[in-house]
C-alpha positions as CSV (number, residue, x, y, z in Angstrom):
1,M,4.7,-28.7,13.1
2,S,7.6,-29.2,10.7
3,R,10.2,-26.5,10.6
4,R,9.7,-26.5,6.8
5,L,6.6,-24.5,7.5
6,E,8.6,-21.8,9.3
7,I,10.7,-20.3,6.5
8,I,9.8,-20.4,2.8
9,Y,11.6,-18.1,0.4
10,G,12.7,-15.8,3.2
11,Y,9.4,-14.9,4.8
12,T,7.6,-16.6,7.7
13,V,4.8,-19.1,7.0
14,T,3.0,-20.6,10.0
15,K,-0.5,-21.6,10.9
16,T,-1.1,-18.1,12.3
17,T,0.5,-16.2,9.4
18,A,-0.7,-18.4,6.5
19,N,-3.7,-16.1,6.8
20,K,-2.1,-12.9,5.6
21,I,-4.7,-10.4,6.9
22,K,-2.4,-8.7,9.4
23,P,0.6,-8.2,7.1
24,V,-1.7,-7.1,4.3
25,L,-3.3,-4.5,6.5
26,A,0.1,-3.4,7.7
27,T,1.2,-2.9,4.0
28,V,-1.9,-0.9,3.3
29,L,-1.1,1.3,6.4
30,L,2.5,1.6,5.2
31,A,1.2,2.9,1.8
32,L,-0.9,5.5,3.6
33,L,2.1,6.6,5.8
34,F,4.2,7.1,2.6
35,V,1.6,9.5,1.4
36,F,1.4,11.5,4.6
37,M,5.2,11.7,4.6
38,G,4.8,14.0,1.6
39,V,2.4,16.2,3.6
40,W,5.0,16.6,6.4
41,V,7.7,17.3,3.9
42,R,5.6,20.1,2.4
43,M,5.2,21.6,5.8
44,M,8.9,21.6,6.4
45,D,9.6,23.3,3.1
46,G,10.9,26.9,3.8
47,S,12.3,26.0,7.2
48,F,14.9,23.4,6.2
49,A,17.3,22.8,3.3
50,P,16.4,19.7,1.3
51,W,19.1,17.3,2.6
52,Q,19.1,19.0,6.0
53,Q,15.5,18.0,6.7
54,V,16.1,14.4,5.7
55,Y,19.1,13.9,8.0
56,L,17.4,15.7,10.9
57,R,14.3,13.7,10.7
58,M,16.3,10.5,10.5
59,F,18.5,11.5,13.4
60,L,15.4,12.3,15.5
61,A,13.7,9.1,14.4
62,G,16.8,7.2,15.7
63,L,16.6,8.9,19.1
64,I,12.8,8.3,19.3
65,A,13.3,4.6,18.5
66,L,16.1,4.3,21.1
67,V,13.9,5.8,23.8
68,V,10.7,3.9,22.9
69,F,12.4,0.5,22.3
70,R,15.1,0.9,25.1
71,R,14.0,-2.2,26.9
72,S,15.1,-4.3,23.8
73,F,18.7,-3.1,24.3
74,S,21.3,-4.4,26.7
75,V,25.1,-4.7,26.9
76,D,24.7,-8.4,26.1
77,F,22.7,-7.7,23.0
78,L,25.2,-5.1,21.7
79,R,27.9,-7.7,22.1
80,Q,26.0,-10.0,19.8
81,I,26.1,-7.6,16.9
82,R,28.7,-8.7,14.4
83,G,30.6,-6.5,12.0
84,R,28.6,-7.8,9.0
85,D,25.4,-6.9,10.9
86,W,26.5,-3.3,11.3
87,A,27.4,-3.3,7.6
88,M,24.0,-4.6,6.6
89,Y,22.2,-2.0,8.7
90,G,24.4,0.8,7.2
91,L,23.9,-0.5,3.7
92,R,20.1,-0.6,4.1
93,G,20.0,2.9,5.3
94,F,22.4,4.1,2.6
95,L,20.4,2.5,-0.3
96,A,16.9,3.5,0.8
97,N,17.6,7.0,2.2
98,T,20.7,8.3,0.5
99,I,20.5,6.6,-3.0
100,G,16.7,6.5,-3.0
101,V,16.0,10.0,-1.8
102,G,19.0,11.5,-3.6
103,F,18.2,10.1,-7.1
104,F,14.5,10.7,-6.6
105,T,15.3,14.3,-6.1
106,I,17.5,14.4,-9.2
107,A,14.6,12.7,-11.2
108,I,12.1,15.3,-10.1
109,L,14.4,18.1,-11.3
110,N,15.1,16.5,-14.7
111,A,11.9,14.7,-15.8
112,D,8.2,15.1,-15.9
113,L,6.5,14.4,-12.6
114,S,4.1,11.9,-14.1
115,T,7.0,9.9,-15.5
116,V,8.9,10.0,-12.2
117,S,5.8,8.9,-10.3
118,F,5.2,6.0,-12.7
119,V,8.8,4.8,-12.7
120,S,9.2,5.1,-8.9
121,S,6.1,3.1,-8.3
122,L,6.7,0.2,-10.7
123,P,6.0,-3.1,-8.9
124,I,9.4,-4.7,-9.5
125,L,9.8,-6.1,-6.1
126,G,8.7,-9.5,-7.4
127,I,11.7,-9.6,-9.8
128,L,14.0,-8.6,-6.9
129,G,12.5,-11.3,-4.8
130,W,13.2,-13.9,-7.4
131,V,16.8,-12.6,-8.0
132,M,17.8,-12.3,-4.4
133,F,15.8,-15.1,-2.7
134,R,14.5,-17.3,-5.6
135,E,11.0,-16.3,-4.5
136,K,8.3,-17.9,-6.6
137,L,5.8,-15.7,-8.4
138,R,2.3,-17.3,-8.6
139,L,1.4,-17.5,-12.3
140,A,-2.3,-16.7,-11.4
141,A,-1.1,-13.3,-10.1
142,L,0.9,-12.3,-13.2
143,P,-2.0,-11.0,-15.3
144,F,-3.1,-8.8,-12.3
145,I,0.5,-7.4,-11.9
146,V,0.5,-6.4,-15.6
147,I,-2.9,-4.9,-15.3
148,S,-1.9,-2.9,-12.2
149,V,0.9,-1.3,-14.2
150,V,-1.7,-0.1,-16.7
151,G,-3.7,1.2,-13.8
152,L,-0.6,3.0,-12.5
153,A,-0.1,4.7,-15.9
154,M,-3.7,5.8,-15.8
155,L,-3.4,7.1,-12.3
156,T,-0.1,9.0,-12.8
157,G,-1.3,10.4,-16.2
158,L,1.7,9.0,-18.1
159,R,1.6,9.6,-21.8
160,L,3.4,7.1,-24.0
161,D,4.1,9.7,-26.7
162,S,6.1,11.7,-24.2
163,L,8.0,8.8,-22.6
164,Q,11.7,9.0,-23.1
165,V,14.8,7.8,-21.3
166,G,17.0,10.6,-20.2
167,W,19.0,11.5,-17.1
168,G,15.8,12.2,-15.1
169,E,14.2,8.9,-16.0
170,T,17.5,7.1,-15.3
171,A,17.7,8.7,-11.9
172,A,14.2,7.6,-11.2
173,I,15.1,4.0,-12.0
174,I,18.2,4.2,-9.8
175,G,16.2,5.7,-6.9
176,M,13.5,3.1,-7.2
177,L,16.1,0.3,-7.1
178,G,17.7,2.0,-4.0
179,F,14.4,2.0,-2.2
180,D,13.4,-1.5,-3.2
181,I,16.7,-3.3,-2.6
182,G,16.9,-1.5,0.8
183,Y,13.5,-2.9,1.6
184,M,14.5,-6.4,0.5
185,L,17.7,-6.5,2.6
186,S,15.5,-6.6,5.7
187,R,15.5,-10.4,5.3
188,Y,19.2,-10.6,5.9
189,H,19.0,-9.4,9.5
190,P,19.8,-12.0,12.2
191,K,16.7,-14.0,13.0
192,S,17.4,-13.8,16.7
193,F,17.1,-9.9,16.6
194,S,13.7,-8.4,17.2
195,N,12.1,-5.9,14.9
196,Y,12.4,-3.2,17.6
197,Q,16.2,-3.8,17.6
198,N,16.6,-3.8,13.8
199,T,14.5,-0.7,13.4
200,T,16.5,1.3,16.0
201,L,19.9,0.2,14.8
202,I,19.1,1.2,11.1
203,L,17.8,4.6,12.1
204,L,20.8,5.3,14.3
205,L,23.1,4.8,11.3
206,T,20.9,6.1,8.4
207,W,21.3,9.9,9.2
208,I,25.2,9.8,8.9
209,P,25.6,9.6,5.1
210,L,22.7,12.0,4.7
211,F,24.5,14.5,7.0
212,I,27.7,14.1,4.9
213,V,25.8,14.9,1.7
214,S,24.2,17.9,3.3
215,M,27.6,19.2,4.5
216,A,29.1,18.5,1.0
217,L,26.4,20.7,-0.5
218,H,27.2,23.5,2.0
219,E,23.8,23.4,3.7
220,P,23.7,24.9,7.2
221,V,24.0,22.5,10.1
222,I,21.3,24.3,12.1
223,P,18.2,25.9,10.4
224,Q,18.1,29.7,10.7
225,H,14.4,29.8,11.4
226,I,11.8,27.1,11.9
227,S,8.1,28.0,11.5
228,M,5.4,26.3,13.5
229,S,4.4,24.1,10.5
230,G,8.1,23.2,10.1
231,W,8.3,22.0,13.7
232,I,5.1,20.0,13.2
233,G,6.4,18.5,10.0
234,L,9.7,17.6,11.6
235,G,8.1,15.9,14.6
236,M,5.5,14.0,12.6
237,S,7.9,12.9,9.9
238,S,10.4,11.6,12.5
239,V,7.7,9.6,14.3
240,L,6.4,8.2,11.0
241,N,10.0,7.2,10.0
242,V,10.1,4.9,13.0
243,V,6.6,3.5,12.4
244,G,7.3,3.1,8.6
245,L,10.6,1.3,9.0
246,F,9.1,-1.0,11.7
247,L,6.2,-1.9,9.2
248,I,8.7,-2.4,6.3
249,N,10.6,-4.9,8.4
250,Y,7.4,-6.6,9.4
251,V,5.7,-6.9,6.0
252,F,8.8,-8.1,4.2
253,G,9.1,-10.9,6.8
254,H,5.5,-12.1,6.3
255,L,4.6,-11.4,2.6
256,K,6.2,-12.2,-0.7
257,A,7.9,-9.3,-2.3
258,Y,5.6,-9.1,-5.4
259,V,2.5,-8.9,-3.1
260,V,4.0,-6.1,-1.1
261,G,5.0,-4.3,-4.3
262,N,1.5,-4.3,-5.7
263,L,-0.1,-3.4,-2.3
264,L,2.2,-0.4,-2.1
265,L,0.6,0.9,-5.4
266,L,-2.2,1.9,-3.1
267,E,0.0,4.9,-2.2
268,G,-1.1,6.5,-5.5
269,V,-4.8,5.9,-4.6
270,F,-4.3,7.4,-1.1
271,A,-2.4,10.3,-2.6
272,T,-5.4,11.1,-4.9
273,V,-7.8,11.1,-2.0
274,I,-5.6,13.2,0.3
275,G,-4.8,15.6,-2.6
276,F,-8.5,16.2,-3.0
277,C,-9.3,16.5,0.7
278,L,-6.3,18.7,1.8
279,Y,-5.4,20.6,-1.4
280,G,-8.5,20.6,-3.5
281,E,-6.8,18.7,-6.3
282,I,-9.6,17.2,-8.4
283,P,-8.6,13.9,-10.0
284,S,-9.4,13.2,-13.6
285,V,-11.8,10.4,-14.7
286,M,-8.7,8.6,-16.0
287,A,-7.0,8.8,-12.6
288,L,-10.1,7.5,-10.8
289,A,-10.3,4.6,-13.3
290,G,-6.6,3.9,-12.6
291,A,-7.2,3.9,-8.9
292,A,-10.1,1.4,-9.3
293,V,-7.8,-0.9,-11.4
294,I,-5.1,-0.8,-8.7
295,L,-7.5,-1.5,-5.9
296,G,-9.0,-4.5,-7.7
297,C,-5.6,-5.9,-8.7
298,A,-4.2,-5.5,-5.1
299,Y,-7.2,-7.4,-3.7
300,A,-6.8,-10.2,-6.3
301,I,-3.1,-10.6,-5.9
302,S,-3.4,-10.7,-2.1
303,A,-6.2,-13.3,-2.3
304,I,-4.2,-15.5,-4.8
305,D,-1.1,-15.4,-2.6
306,A,-3.0,-16.2,0.6
307,R,-4.8,-19.1,-1.0
308,G,-1.5,-20.5,-2.4
309,D,0.2,-20.2,1.0
310,R,-2.7,-22.1,2.7
311,L,-2.3,-24.9,0.1
312,E,1.5,-25.1,0.6
313,A,1.2,-25.1,4.3
314,A,-1.4,-27.9,4.3
315,Q,0.8,-30.0,1.9
316,L,3.9,-29.5,3.9
317,E,2.1,-30.3,7.2
318,G,0.6,-33.5,5.6
319,V,4.1,-34.9,4.8
320,S,5.8,-33.8,8.1
């Protein structure tokens, strides 16, 4: 098979991955893990200071990844890591976990929750994919992307008459960009490095700027008292940080950014279900309608992209 089939617009396209079922399912699982991360964070509340819990779970996640993926590391491998690779790992961790988490926290404190939820979930990954990688957006998917934004507004309960752009809303936009650009930078990692190696190296660096912020805010290095729920939350969130980052690296290597962005809107759908099951939060009819719209659009966009990839792969193979 021609090598032109191997890399198109930064993500892998082969006979086995032209069918996008596995990466699509991985993205759906990732959206679910994002929701459960909120559950573990709630359990940690009261035992840890805000930034303290973030750097501790990232630090533990790095140690867990190092132990679990230790067979992927050797002296020869460490010698292959160049300075710019270390810089990229550090930049990814800083953007996604320091800028992303930090400005999201500021947004929550200075804007309505519905507005922050809406802004933070906007599917702009397709725009970033075009800017950073000249990644094509299939025109057939564009109407469904627009409709999914409407569904997102319905799900989050956003009211247009209350929409304004202040410091909180601006912080939400900055946080969203931090998360999304951090995700996209996964495509700049050396192709010869495995996902196990990339995941571990990022986590081993990510906690450092978070620790610096925590110390700058005069938070204690060690918690005074940790409840049982706090220990459970810390352990589960640390494990899920490893799994989540591994999945992020995987899906952005096999799917177009706009497809990932719209599939991640399922986080809001899962949050509605989990909120009802765990906390008795009854969703409104409007929220349920928004969830249905998001589900339908996610399916349509995934199907359109998969069909387009199959056609492109067949055309390229025919001329090779």
